[in-house]
Chimera marker file (.cmm) of the C-alpha trace (Angstrom):
<marker_set name="trace">
<marker id="1" x="0.081" y="0.007" z="-0.046" r="1" g="1" b="0" radius="0.5"/>
<marker id="2" x="1.434" y="3.487" z="-0.650" r="1" g="1" b="0" radius="0.5"/>
<marker id="3" x="2.609" y="5.751" z="2.286" r="1" g="1" b="0" radius="0.5"/>
<marker id="4" x="-0.692" y="9.318" z="1.466" r="1" g="1" b="0" radius="0.5"/>
<marker id="5" x="1.533" y="12.725" z="0.659" r="1" g="1" b="0" radius="0.5"/>
<marker id="6" x="0.972" y="15.118" z="2.484" r="1" g="1" b="0" radius="0.5"/>
<marker id="7" x="-1.214" y="18.472" z="1.325" r="1" g="1" b="0" radius="0.5"/>
<marker id="8" x="2.208" y="20.665" z="2.378" r="1" g="1" b="0" radius="0.5"/>
<marker id="9" x="4.787" y="20.893" z="4.092" r="1" g="1" b="0" radius="0.5"/>
<marker id="10" x="5.788" y="24.366" z="5.418" r="1" g="1" b="0" radius="0.5"/>
<marker id="11" x="9.637" y="24.361" z="7.412" r="1" g="1" b="0" radius="0.5"/>
<marker id="12" x="11.451" y="27.666" z="8.824" r="1" g="1" b="0" radius="0.5"/>
<marker id="13" x="14.889" y="26.379" z="11.283" r="1" g="1" b="0" radius="0.5"/>
<marker id="14" x="14.039" y="22.096" z="12.842" r="1" g="1" b="0" radius="0.5"/>
<marker id="15" x="10.367" y="22.522" z="12.741" r="1" g="1" b="0" radius="0.5"/>
<marker id="16" x="8.448" y="21.372" z="10.610" r="1" g="1" b="0" radius="0.5"/>
<marker id="17" x="4.087" y="22.121" z="10.355" r="1" g="1" b="0" radius="0.5"/>
<marker id="18" x="2.708" y="19.161" z="7.712" r="1" g="1" b="0" radius="0.5"/>
<marker id="19" x="-0.803" y="19.817" z="6.859" r="1" g="1" b="0" radius="0.5"/>
<marker id="20" x="-2.671" y="16.681" z="6.252" r="1" g="1" b="0" radius="0.5"/>
<marker id="21" x="-6.386" y="15.858" z="4.589" r="1" g="1" b="0" radius="0.5"/>
<marker id="22" x="-8.625" y="13.801" z="5.464" r="1" g="1" b="0" radius="0.5"/>
<marker id="23" x="-11.746" y="13.528" z="3.088" r="1" g="1" b="0" radius="0.5"/>
<marker id="24" x="-12.859" y="17.114" z="3.720" r="1" g="1" b="0" radius="0.5"/>
<marker id="25" x="-11.030" y="18.771" z="6.389" r="1" g="1" b="0" radius="0.5"/>
<marker id="26" x="-7.470" y="18.746" z="7.068" r="1" g="1" b="0" radius="0.5"/>
<marker id="27" x="-5.386" y="17.624" z="10.178" r="1" g="1" b="0" radius="0.5"/>
<marker id="28" x="-1.820" y="19.458" z="11.212" r="1" g="1" b="0" radius="0.5"/>
<marker id="29" x="1.285" y="18.132" z="12.461" r="1" g="1" b="0" radius="0.5"/>
<marker id="30" x="3.874" y="20.672" z="14.551" r="1" g="1" b="0" radius="0.5"/>
<marker id="31" x="7.105" y="19.072" z="14.701" r="1" g="1" b="0" radius="0.5"/>
<marker id="32" x="10.414" y="19.806" z="15.043" r="1" g="1" b="0" radius="0.5"/>
<marker id="33" x="13.677" y="17.747" z="14.108" r="1" g="1" b="0" radius="0.5"/>
<marker id="34" x="17.112" y="17.433" z="15.897" r="1" g="1" b="0" radius="0.5"/>
<marker id="35" x="20.281" y="14.967" z="14.964" r="1" g="1" b="0" radius="0.5"/>
<marker id="36" x="20.743" y="12.815" z="17.517" r="1" g="1" b="0" radius="0.5"/>
<marker id="37" x="24.242" y="11.384" z="16.643" r="1" g="1" b="0" radius="0.5"/>
<marker id="38" x="24.241" y="10.430" z="12.515" r="1" g="1" b="0" radius="0.5"/>
<marker id="39" x="21.010" y="9.942" z="12.563" r="1" g="1" b="0" radius="0.5"/>
<marker id="40" x="17.645" y="13.053" z="12.290" r="1" g="1" b="0" radius="0.5"/>
<marker id="41" x="14.922" y="12.512" z="14.760" r="1" g="1" b="0" radius="0.5"/>
<marker id="42" x="11.390" y="14.673" z="14.734" r="1" g="1" b="0" radius="0.5"/>
<marker id="43" x="10.027" y="15.492" z="18.335" r="1" g="1" b="0" radius="0.5"/>
<marker id="44" x="6.544" y="17.061" z="19.687" r="1" g="1" b="0" radius="0.5"/>
<marker id="45" x="9.045" y="19.334" z="22.209" r="1" g="1" b="0" radius="0.5"/>
<marker id="46" x="9.301" y="22.871" z="21.635" r="1" g="1" b="0" radius="0.5"/>
<marker id="47" x="12.245" y="24.921" z="22.760" r="1" g="1" b="0" radius="0.5"/>
<marker id="48" x="11.947" y="28.541" z="23.168" r="1" g="1" b="0" radius="0.5"/>
<marker id="49" x="13.691" y="29.433" z="20.155" r="1" g="1" b="0" radius="0.5"/>
<marker id="50" x="11.614" y="27.514" z="18.337" r="1" g="1" b="0" radius="0.5"/>
<marker id="51" x="8.539" y="29.122" z="19.156" r="1" g="1" b="0" radius="0.5"/>
<marker id="52" x="8.195" y="31.968" z="16.518" r="1" g="1" b="0" radius="0.5"/>
<marker id="53" x="9.114" y="29.657" z="13.599" r="1" g="1" b="0" radius="0.5"/>
<marker id="54" x="6.144" y="27.368" z="15.117" r="1" g="1" b="0" radius="0.5"/>
<marker id="55" x="3.795" y="30.442" z="14.808" r="1" g="1" b="0" radius="0.5"/>
<marker id="56" x="4.979" y="31.083" z="12.234" r="1" g="1" b="0" radius="0.5"/>
<marker id="57" x="4.422" y="27.375" z="10.066" r="1" g="1" b="0" radius="0.5"/>
<marker id="58" x="2.122" y="27.576" z="11.585" r="1" g="1" b="0" radius="0.5"/>
<marker id="59" x="0.344" y="30.831" z="9.915" r="1" g="1" b="0" radius="0.5"/>
<marker id="60" x="1.572" y="29.792" z="6.753" r="1" g="1" b="0" radius="0.5"/>
<marker id="61" x="-0.649" y="26.245" z="7.238" r="1" g="1" b="0" radius="0.5"/>
<marker id="62" x="-3.524" y="28.450" z="8.416" r="1" g="1" b="0" radius="0.5"/>
<marker id="63" x="-3.690" y="30.319" z="5.134" r="1" g="1" b="0" radius="0.5"/>
<marker id="64" x="-2.963" y="27.124" z="2.594" r="1" g="1" b="0" radius="0.5"/>
<marker id="65" x="-6.235" y="25.366" z="4.400" r="1" g="1" b="0" radius="0.5"/>
<marker id="66" x="-8.225" y="28.613" z="4.088" r="1" g="1" b="0" radius="0.5"/>
<marker id="67" x="-7.314" y="28.782" z="0.243" r="1" g="1" b="0" radius="0.5"/>
<marker id="68" x="-8.565" y="26.029" z="0.375" r="1" g="1" b="0" radius="0.5"/>
<link id1="1" id2="2" r="1" g="1" b="0" radius="0.2"/>
<link id1="2" id2="3" r="1" g="1" b="0" radius="0.2"/>
<link id1="3" id2="4" r="1" g="1" b="0" radius="0.2"/>
<link id1="4" id2="5" r="1" g="1" b="0" radius="0.2"/>
<link id1="5" id2="6" r="1" g="1" b="0" radius="0.2"/>
<link id1="6" id2="7" r="1" g="1" b="0" radius="0.2"/>
<link id1="7" id2="8" r="1" g="1" b="0" radius="0.2"/>
<link id1="8" id2="9" r="1" g="1" b="0" radius="0.2"/>
<link id1="9" id2="10" r="1" g="1" b="0" radius="0.2"/>
<link id1="10" id2="11" r="1" g="1" b="0" radius="0.2"/>
<link id1="11" id2="12" r="1" g="1" b="0" radius="0.2"/>
<link id1="12" id2="13" r="1" g="1" b="0" radius="0.2"/>
<link id1="13" id2="14" r="1" g="1" b="0" radius="0.2"/>
<link id1="14" id2="15" r="1" g="1" b="0" radius="0.2"/>
<link id1="15" id2="16" r="1" g="1" b="0" radius="0.2"/>
<link id1="16" id2="17" r="1" g="1" b="0" radius="0.2"/>
<link id1="17" id2="18" r="1" g="1" b="0" radius="0.2"/>
<link id1="18" id2="19" r="1" g="1" b="0" radius="0.2"/>
<link id1="19" id2="20" r="1" g="1" b="0" radius="0.2"/>
<link id1="20" id2="21" r="1" g="1" b="0" radius="0.2"/>
<link id1="21" id2="22" r="1" g="1" b="0" radius="0.2"/>
<link id1="22" id2="23" r="1" g="1" b="0" radius="0.2"/>
<link id1="23" id2="24" r="1" g="1" b="0" radius="0.2"/>
<link id1="24" id2="25" r="1" g="1" b="0" radius="0.2"/>
<link id1="25" id2="26" r="1" g="1" b="0" radius="0.2"/>
<link id1="26" id2="27" r="1" g="1" b="0" radius="0.2"/>
<link id1="27" id2="28" r="1" g="1" b="0" radius="0.2"/>
<link id1="28" id2="29" r="1" g="1" b="0" radius="0.2"/>
<link id1="29" id2="30" r="1" g="1" b="0" radius="0.2"/>
<link id1="30" id2="31" r="1" g="1" b="0" radius="0.2"/>
<link id1="31" id2="32" r="1" g="1" b="0" radius="0.2"/>
<link id1="32" id2="33" r="1" g="1" b="0" radius="0.2"/>
<link id1="33" id2="34" r="1" g="1" b="0" radius="0.2"/>
<link id1="34" id2="35" r="1" g="1" b="0" radius="0.2"/>
<link id1="35" id2="36" r="1" g="1" b="0" radius="0.2"/>
<link id1="36" id2="37" r="1" g="1" b="0" radius="0.2"/>
<link id1="37" id2="38" r="1" g="1" b="0" radius="0.2"/>
<link id1="38" id2="39" r="1" g="1" b="0" radius="0.2"/>
<link id1="39" id2="40" r="1" g="1" b="0" radius="0.2"/>
<link id1="40" id2="41" r="1" g="1" b="0" radius="0.2"/>
<link id1="41" id2="42" r="1" g="1" b="0" radius="0.2"/>
<link id1="42" id2="43" r="1" g="1" b="0" radius="0.2"/>
<link id1="43" id2="44" r="1" g="1" b="0" radius="0.2"/>
<link id1="44" id2="45" r="1" g="1" b="0" radius="0.2"/>
<link id1="45" id2="46" r="1" g="1" b="0" radius="0.2"/>
<link id1="46" id2="47" r="1" g="1" b="0" radius="0.2"/>
<link id1="47" id2="48" r="1" g="1" b="0" radius="0.2"/>
<link id1="48" id2="49" r="1" g="1" b="0" radius="0.2"/>
<link id1="49" id2="50" r="1" g="1" b="0" radius="0.2"/>
<link id1="50" id2="51" r="1" g="1" b="0" radius="0.2"/>
<link id1="51" id2="52" r="1" g="1" b="0" radius="0.2"/>
<link id1="52" id2="53" r="1" g="1" b="0" radius="0.2"/>
<link id1="53" id2="54" r="1" g="1" b="0" radius="0.2"/>
<link id1="54" id2="55" r="1" g="1" b="0" radius="0.2"/>
<link id1="55" id2="56" r="1" g="1" b="0" radius="0.2"/>
<link id1="56" id2="57" r="1" g="1" b="0" radius="0.2"/>
<link id1="57" id2="58" r="1" g="1" b="0" radius="0.2"/>
<link id1="58" id2="59" r="1" g="1" b="0" radius="0.2"/>
<link id1="59" id2="60" r="1" g="1" b="0" radius="0.2"/>
<link id1="60" id2="61" r="1" g="1" b="0" radius="0.2"/>
<link id1="61" id2="62" r="1" g="1" b="0" radius="0.2"/>
<link id1="62" id2="63" r="1" g="1" b="0" radius="0.2"/>
<link id1="63" id2="64" r="1" g="1" b="0" radius="0.2"/>
<link id1="64" id2="65" r="1" g="1" b="0" radius="0.2"/>
<link id1="65" id2="66" r="1" g="1" b="0" radius="0.2"/>
<link id1="66" id2="67" r="1" g="1" b="0" radius="0.2"/>
<link id1="67" id2="68" r="1" g="1" b="0" radius="0.2"/>
</marker_set>
């Protein structure tokens, strides 16, 4: 079974807002990437320095959804 693709992805720094379309509605997942040794991982925990980037990518996600 093929993995579904997000409707949109907005990234600023290490913070990403991923927009998923499910039937007639949208969901948005907020995550932060970090490096653990040689591997990149994602978390839902944000530090103080991530908050402005989170607000900006969430605003972009909201603008995208409102245009659909």
